[in-house]
C-alpha positions as CSV (number, residue, x, y, z in Angstrom):
1,M,67.7,50.5,159.4
2,G,67.7,54.3,158.7
3,A,66.0,56.6,156.6
4,C,67.9,58.7,154.4
5,N,66.6,61.7,152.4
6,V,68.6,62.2,148.5
7,D,68.1,65.3,146.9
8,L,67.9,64.2,142.9
9,T,67.2,67.5,141.6
10,Q,70.3,69.5,143.5
11,D,72.0,69.7,140.0
12,T,69.3,70.2,138.0
13,R,69.1,74.3,137.3
14,K,65.4,75.5,136.6
15,Y,64.4,77.8,133.3
16,T,61.3,79.2,131.8
17,Q,61.3,78.4,128.1
18,K,58.7,80.8,125.9
19,Y,58.0,79.7,122.7
20,A,56.3,82.1,120.2
21,L,54.0,79.9,117.8
22,N,52.9,82.3,115.6
23,D,56.1,82.6,114.7
24,V,58.5,80.3,112.4
25,A,61.9,81.1,114.8
26,G,59.3,79.7,118.0
27,V,58.0,76.6,116.1
28,K,61.5,75.6,115.1
29,Y,62.1,75.8,119.3
30,L,59.7,73.8,120.5
31,L,60.3,71.4,117.8
32,R,64.1,71.1,119.1
33,D,62.9,71.2,122.8
34,R,59.8,68.4,122.3
35,H,61.7,65.6,123.8
36,R,62.1,67.7,127.1
37,I,59.0,69.2,126.8
38,A,58.1,65.1,126.6
39,S,59.6,64.1,129.8
40,R,58.0,66.9,131.6
41,R,55.0,64.7,131.0
42,F,56.1,61.6,133.6
43,R,56.2,64.2,136.5
44,G,52.5,65.2,136.4
45,D,53.6,68.3,134.0
46,T,49.7,67.9,132.3
47,A,50.7,71.5,130.4
48,A,53.5,69.4,128.7
49,S,51.4,67.0,127.3
50,D,48.8,69.7,126.2
51,I,51.7,71.5,123.9
52,L,53.0,68.6,122.8
53,I,49.6,67.3,121.5
54,D,48.7,70.8,119.8
55,L,52.3,69.9,118.4
56,H,51.6,66.7,117.3
57,S,47.6,68.0,115.4
58,A,49.4,71.3,113.8
59,I,51.9,69.0,112.2
60,E,49.3,66.5,111.0
61,S,46.9,69.8,110.0
62,A,50.2,71.5,108.3
63,G,49.9,69.1,105.2
64,L,53.3,68.4,105.0
65,T,55.0,66.9,102.2
66,D,56.2,63.5,102.6
67,R,59.4,65.1,102.2
68,Q,58.8,67.7,104.7
69,A,57.5,65.7,107.2
70,E,60.9,63.1,106.6
71,A,62.9,65.8,107.3
72,I,61.2,67.1,110.3
73,A,61.2,63.7,111.8
74,L,64.8,62.6,111.2
75,V,66.2,66.0,112.1
76,Y,64.0,66.5,115.0
77,G,62.2,63.3,116.4
78,L,65.5,61.5,116.1
79,D,67.7,64.1,116.5
80,V,69.8,63.4,113.9
81,T,71.9,66.8,112.0
82,Q,70.8,67.9,108.7
83,T,73.4,66.5,107.0
84,E,72.9,62.9,108.5
85,A,69.2,63.8,107.2
86,A,70.6,64.9,103.8
87,R,72.6,61.4,103.5
88,V,70.0,59.4,104.5
89,M,67.7,61.2,102.4
90,G,69.8,61.3,99.4
91,I,69.2,65.1,98.9
92,A,71.8,67.7,100.1
93,Q,72.0,69.4,103.5
94,K,71.2,72.6,102.0
95,N,67.8,70.9,100.8
96,V,67.2,69.8,103.8
97,S,67.0,73.3,105.6
98,E,65.2,74.5,103.4
99,T,62.7,71.7,103.8
100,I,62.7,72.2,107.1
101,D,62.0,76.4,106.6
102,T,59.3,75.4,104.8
103,A,57.8,72.6,106.7
104,A,58.0,75.1,110.1
105,E,56.2,77.7,107.9
106,K,53.5,75.8,107.4
107,I,53.4,74.3,111.2
108,C,53.1,78.1,112.1
109,A,50.8,79.1,109.5
110,V,48.4,76.5,111.6
111,F,49.4,77.8,114.9
112,K,48.2,81.5,113.3
113,R,44.7,80.0,112.1
114,W,44.4,78.6,115.4
115,D,45.6,82.0,117.0
116,Y,48.2,80.8,119.4
117,G,50.2,83.6,120.8
118,E,53.1,82.0,122.9
119,V,52.9,78.9,125.8
120,T,55.8,79.1,128.4
121,V,56.9,75.6,129.6
122,E,59.2,75.3,132.6
123,L,62.4,73.4,131.8
124,E,65.0,71.2,134.0
125,E,69.2,70.9,132.7
126,A,71.5,69.3,134.3
127,E,74.4,71.2,134.9
């Protein structure tokens, strides 16, 4: 029997993503991409694990209300739309957006207290 080498990554494109964690938009981007960052842990990327641990600690330290934590969990954890999150939460989509904005500001404030700047992650995207 012969052996065959197969390149499993031939259809992927690698790129570097920077997240400015002292900025609300950067925190939202990190929340948005956390599932892709989590997948890096299983390929030996310990930096990805560190980033996710720090993100979890920041969320826990931010003093989010139950409503803010629920909105973050639905939109960024379960990847549902803000409209679907609004239906689940029994509020308007605009309120979900405002709740997420406030939560992201609180998380950003934690990263600022910790004197975080930017983190960089190498991600892969299927073409």
